[in-house]
N, C-alpha and C positions, 0 to 999 in steps of 0.2 A: 469447433474447428480443430481437426487433428493436425498436428505440426510434425512433419517428417523431414529429416535431413538437415536440421538446424541445431547449432550449438552456441552457447555463450562464449564469445572470444575474450571479452574483457569487461570489467566493471570499474566504475570510479564514482566518487562521492565527495562532496564538501560537507563537513559536519553541519547538521542543522542547528540553528540558533539565531541570534540577533546580529546580523551583519549590517549594522547601520551605516558603516563607512564604505560599503562596497555596492556596486551596481549588480543587478541580477545577471546581466550578460557576463560580468567578470566571474561570478560563481559558476555559470554555465561553462565558460571556457576552462576553468580549473577542473571541473568534473569530467569534461570531455577529454582533456589531456590525460587525466588519470586513467580513464577507461582505455584510451588508445595505447598508453604505456603498458597497461595490464595485458592488452591483447597482443602486444608486440607489433603494432601497426602505426601508420600515420594516416592523416586525413585523405591522402591520395588513394589509400586502399578502400575507402568507404564509397560505395556506389549510390547510396540513398540515405537520407536522414529524415527523422520524424521528431519534431521539436514540440514539447508540451509545456504549456503555461496557462494559468488562469487569469493573470493580470489583464484587465480590459484595455489593451493597447495593441495597435497594429504594428507589423514589421519586426516585432521582437525576435521571432524565430530566426529570421534571416540575419538580424544583427548578431544574435548569439553565434550562429554558424560562421559569420565573418571573423569572429574572434579566433576561430580555429584555423582559418585559411580560406582561400578562394580557388576552389577546384572545379567549379561548375556543376557540382552534384545537385540533384533535385532535392528540395527541402519542402516538407509538408508540415503545416501547423496542426496540432491535435489539441482539442479542448473538450473535456468531458468531466468538468468539476473535479471532485476528489479522485475520480477514477482516471484522470488524464494520463498519468505516467504509465500505468499498467496497460492502458489502451495504446499509447505510443509504442510500448514494447510489443504488443500484439501485432501492430502494423509492421514494425521492423521484422519480426519473425516471419510474418506472412510474405513480405517482400522477398526474403531469402527462400522460403519454402516454395514459392511460386516459380522461382527460377529467374525472376527479373533482376535480382541483385545477388551477388555472391557475399557481399558484406554490407550490413546496414547498421545505422546508429539510431538509438532512441535516447533523446536528451530532454531532461525536464528541469525547470527552474522556476522559482517564484520568490517574491519578497512580500510575505504577508504583513510584515511590520509596516511597510510603506502603505499598503492598502488599508490597514487598520487606522493609520494616521489620517488618511484622506477621508475615511469613515463616512459620515452622514447619518441620517436617521436610521435607527435599528428597527423601526416598526414595520418597514416594508411598504410597498405600494399596493394599492387595490385591495385593501383588507376585506372588502365585501365580495371579492371574486372567488370562484371555486378553487382556483389554483394560486391564490395569493400566498405571499411569503410568510412562513413561520420560522422564527429564529431557531437554529439547530439546537441550542440548549433547551429551549422550551419543548421542541418536538421530542427530543430524546428523553427529557424528563417525563413527558406524558407516557412514552413507551415504557419507561421504568416503572411508573405508577401502575400501568396496566399489568406489568409482569408481577408486581407485588400483590395485586388484587387476585390474579388468576392462579399463581403458584406459591403464594405465601413467601415469596422472596423477601429477604431483608436487606436493608442498606449495607449491612456488613458483607454480603456477598459481592456487591459492586465494589466496595472498598478493598476487599481481598484481591480482586482482579487488578485494580489500579495499583495497589502496593506491589503485586507481582511484577507488573510492567515497569514501574519505577526501578525496582531492584534489577530487572533484566537490563534496563537502560544503563545502570551503573557499570555494567560489564562491556558496554559497546562504545568504542572510541568515537563513533559518528552520532551518538545520541545527544540531543539538546540537553536533556535532563539527566545528569549523572550525580545522584545524591552521594554524599560522603558518609552515609550511615545506612543501616538496614531500615527501610521504610516499613511501617506497620499499618495494618488496617485502621487501627485507632487514630494514627496520625492523619490518615486520609480523611476519616470521618470528621476530624476536628478542624479541617481546613475550611475556608470560607464557603458558605452555601451559595450556589449560583442559580440553581433551579431545582427545588426539592424533588427527589432526594440526592441530586447530584452536587457534589462539592467541587471546588477548584482543582483539587488533586485527582479527581476522576475525569478531568477534561484535558484534551490536547492543548498545547500552547500555540500562540500565534508566532510563527518564526519564519526564517528565510533558509534557503538551501538550494542545492542542485545535485543531480545524480545522472549518471549516464551508463548505458549498457550497449556493448557492441555484440552483434550476432553475426554469424557467418555459417557457411556450409560446414557440415561435419568434417569433410575432407580438408578444408582450409584450416580449421581450428586444430585438427590433429597434426597437420604439417607445421603450423606455426608454434604450437605449444605441445610437443610430443610427450613431455613428461608429466603433464597435468591431467588430473581427473576431469573427464568431460562432463559438463552439465548441459542437459538438453531440455528445452521446452517441448512438452509432448502434446499439450492441448490448451486451447484458450477459448472460453465462451464469453460472449458479450450480449446482454439483453437489456431491453427497456421494459417498463411495466406493462402488463397485459390486462386488458379489460375483461371482467367477468360480471355476471349479474350481481348487483349489490355492491359493485366496486366503489370504494371511497377514494376521492382525490385528496391525497394527504399534503399536497403542496410540493414545491420543488426542493425537497430535502433528499429522501432516499427511496420514496415509493413504498409499496407494500412489502411485508416481510417475505411473501411468497416469491418475490423476484430473486432473492438470494438462493432459495431452495431450487428453483427451476434452473438458474444459471449453473449452479454447482452440479446438478444432475446431468446437464448437457456436457459439461467438461469431463466428468467422470466417464460418461458413455463414450465420448470421443477418444479418451485416453485408454479405455479398457481397464480403468482403476476404480477403486472405491475408497471410502473413508478409512477402512482398515489397512489400506496399503500406504497411507500417508504417515511420514515420520515427524513432520513439523508443519505448522500452519502459521501464516500471517494474515490477519484480518483487519477490517476497518474498525478501529476502536477510538474514534474521536471522543466518545464517552464510554465509560467502563461497562455500562449495561449492554451496549452493543455486543461486546465480545461474548457475554453470556448467551445472548440470543443466537449468535452465529455458531456456537458449539452445536446447537440443535439444527439450525437451518443448513449448515454445511454437512450434516449427517454424522457427526461424531458421537452423538448420543440421542436417545429418543426425546420427544417433546416433554418438557417438564422436568428433565433430569440434569440440566446444566448445572444447577446448584451442587449436585453431588460431585461433579468433576472439580468444582472450586474447593469444596470441603476436603476432598481427597488429595488436593495438590496435583491433580493429574495434568494440568495444563501449564505448570511451572517447569523450569529447567530441572531435569532429573525425573519428571513425571512421565507418564506413558504417552502423552500427546501434547508436547510443548507448543504453546501459542505465543506469538509475538516475542520471539527470542531476543530481538534487539531493543525491546522496550515498546514497540508498537507506536501508534500515533501519539499515545499519552506521554511517552518518555522520549523516544527517538525524535518525535515531532511530526508536524503535518503542514509543510509549506504549501501544499496543493499540488502544483504541477509535478514536482519530483517525487512525491510520496510513493507512488507505485514502483518507480525505478529503484528507490531505496529498499523496497521490499525484495525486488529481484537481486539487488546487491547482497542482502542478507541471505537469501536462498542460496546464491552462488557460494558465498563464504561457508555456509553450513555444509553444502553438498560436496564442496572441495575438501572439507575437513580443516578449514582455515579459520574457524570462528573463535579460537582461543578458549577463554574461560567460559564462554556461553555455548561451546560446542555440544550439539546433540549427538550422543554416541551412536555410531553406525548409520547416520542419516544418509538415505539414498533417494528419498522422494519428498517433495514439498508442495504446498499449496499456497497461492497468494490470492487474496480476495479484496476487492474494494467496491464500494457503492459510490455513486456520484449524484449530485443534485440534478434533477431534471425529469425523470429519474432513470438511472442506469445501474447495472451491476456487471462486473467482470471477474472471472475466475481463471487463473492460469495454473497449470500443473507442470511439475518439473521432475526429472529423473537424472541421477548420476550414473554413468557407465562404470 
């Protein structure tokens, strides 16, 4: 889907972490108010809202919006597992691009710490069914083992990616994990093993948070913020997995790897851009080996050459293709619903030139990618004027 005539008016975020003494709707309110302030608007200006959360409860989207005010605007609940926030953003951008709204809000929040406490069995239901649950750690560990078999990848490659993201997170005020020292691959490898070859420091934390993005027509944003660099979404692709002869049902985690490749290609085609045009990327890195796979699946290097990018430091800040500049899911955190909107928050900071110590020099284009259980994949592309 090509997106025309839309710009980001404002972004806001509550630092991801363990907010045990706060309700999810409180976090949502604070992120929403921050985004409205950044946009120079109030809720009265918003024509439509899309609220994303994973927590299995009804009415939360409406409750969150009531924290911001009662203006009668239409509110739609969006849920697409880990991809929820980026899909909510897509819907808000499309509402403006279609002309039915001049200003739209995408708001995401979740409290993974609450859901973890409620817990239950981790083995999943229907283990003899073709689509039965496999725990994410186990699934991604199997994917890592396959990579090691096919490409002679070493655990050190995964550890280097994780260390990079921890160190990026140290530079981001909104990151859950902000280490007070330079994290090394050796430190990552020495942390607790959770599913071989993946250690605890290669995995995202269970945390809480909220993020919000306000989008509006280009004309409205230019009139409201005349001195600010304009950041525009230019394309968004959303796909679910596609059947092909020999298709393997991998369970409701992320679907086949081809899903990311196909979704990225659709986004590039709609935007008239390619991987060589992208200045920075944010991808789903709930586990470090994912990022390595997505270097290739998103088209930034040929198959089997992702390890070379790691060894060269190409995807670290200062490298030629920085990935997960805010620490990604591993360091910034992954509360679920707001994760994709936190990605957009980072994209906007970078393309405005407001990212401080983690600023990518000359950044004008960016990519945000997420996969979600079910399985779905979404890719959004952005450009700064």
